[in-house]
N, C-alpha and C positions, 0 to 999 in steps of 0.2 A: 503492498500501498502508500508507501511511503516511496515518495520520486526521488529519484539521485538528484542530488546541487546543481546538477549541470544544466537540467530542465527549467530549475528555475532562474536561473541565470540570465540578465536582459539580452537580448541579442543583439552585438556590438558586429556584427559585419553588417554594411548596411551595399549593397551590390550599384555600384555607379555605371554600369555599363550605359540602360538605359539613361541615363541623364548626361550621359557623353554622345549617347546617338541622338537625342534633343537637338542637343548643342549643335552640332557635328551639322542637322538637318538647317537649324535656322541660321547659320552662319552659310550656308550655299544659297539660301535663299535671300537671305541680305547683298550674297555677292553677284546675284543674277540680277538683281533688281534698280542694286545702288547705281549704276552708270545708267539705266535705261530714265529714274527719277533726274539725276545731274545732268540732263546729255545738255547740253554747251556747243554750239556750233564755232568751229576754229578759223577765225577771221585771224590773218596777221596783215593789218594796220598799216598805211606808210607813213614814217618822221617825216616832220619838218621841221625847219628852224621856230615857227608860231609858238608862242609859249604863255601868253597874256593872259592874266584870268581876266574872263569879262562875264558881265552880269548874267548869271542862271535865268533861263525863263518860269517864270511862273508855270507855265503845267508841264508837265511829263510828256516828251514828245515819242512818237509812234517812232519804232526801231524797224527799219529794214534793213535784212543784213544781204550780201553779197558774198558767194566764198567763190574760194579760185578755181570753181567748176563752172560759176555762170547762172549756179543755182537762187533763187531770189527766197527769202525767209522772211515773212510781217510776224515780228516777236519771234517764237519761237516755232512757229507755224510754215511748214513747207507749203512753199505757190507749184513752184518748178523752174522751169529754163525761163530767163528772164526775157529774151530774144520772142519766146514763140509768143503768137498773137492769142491766144486763148486764159494764158497764163498774166497779160499787159490786162486784159478784161477783167482777171478776178481781181488783180490790184487793183485796178478802178474800181469796182464795187467794192471793194474792203474797205478803198482810201473813203468812199463815199459814203458809208455807210459809219468810219471812225466820225467823221469830220460833222454828221449829219445830228445835230441839236449840242454843238460845242460853237463856243465865241471864237474869231477868228483872235492873234495871227494862230493857224493851224500851222505847226510846228513838226518837225519829221526827221529823224537822224537818220542817215544811210551811210551804213557801213560795210566801205569793198574791200574784197583781200588785196593786196596789194597787186600779187600776182592774175587779178583778173581781166580780161580783155576790157577795154573802153567801150565796144558795139555794147558790152552785157548791159553798162551802166546809164548810158545811153536811153534805151526805153523806158527805165526807171523813173528816170529825169525829167522827161518830157511828159510822162501820166500822171507827174507830181504838181508839175506848169500848169497842164490842162486845169487842173483843178484847182488852181490857184493856192497851192500849199507851200510854204515855205520850209525847208530846206538847210539842214549842217550836212558837212560830206564830214565824217568824225576821222580825226586822225589821230596818231600818239605822238606828243609833244617829245622834240630832242633832249634827252638826259644830257647835262653838262659837266 
């Protein structure tokens, strides 16, 4: 009837294998989703000697990005090749929607990779001028 002393002793061995398995699965999930969440369009901006501080605009400008392959983005939304007519129409429609209900001056920052051909930038500038939208061509100031 009397049980052995070993049966009443608390169990001090903890199996950590399931815990490690769960941690590894979570690590894999985070490694896969982190690049998707932090997707940034890589653009090498040209440098210039302009380094004066100017008054910052009161409104947050819309950001247009043209990567080195001539692909146009509005913010982080991919539009496509900036010289294709249908993509220019999409650009014009998106900017028209953006300016609707906003007071002038409408301000757009255009970031173009320094390796992109000039022909990819011209259609974007033309659509902005058609809509009477002011633009800033974004550059990196030269480091002294």
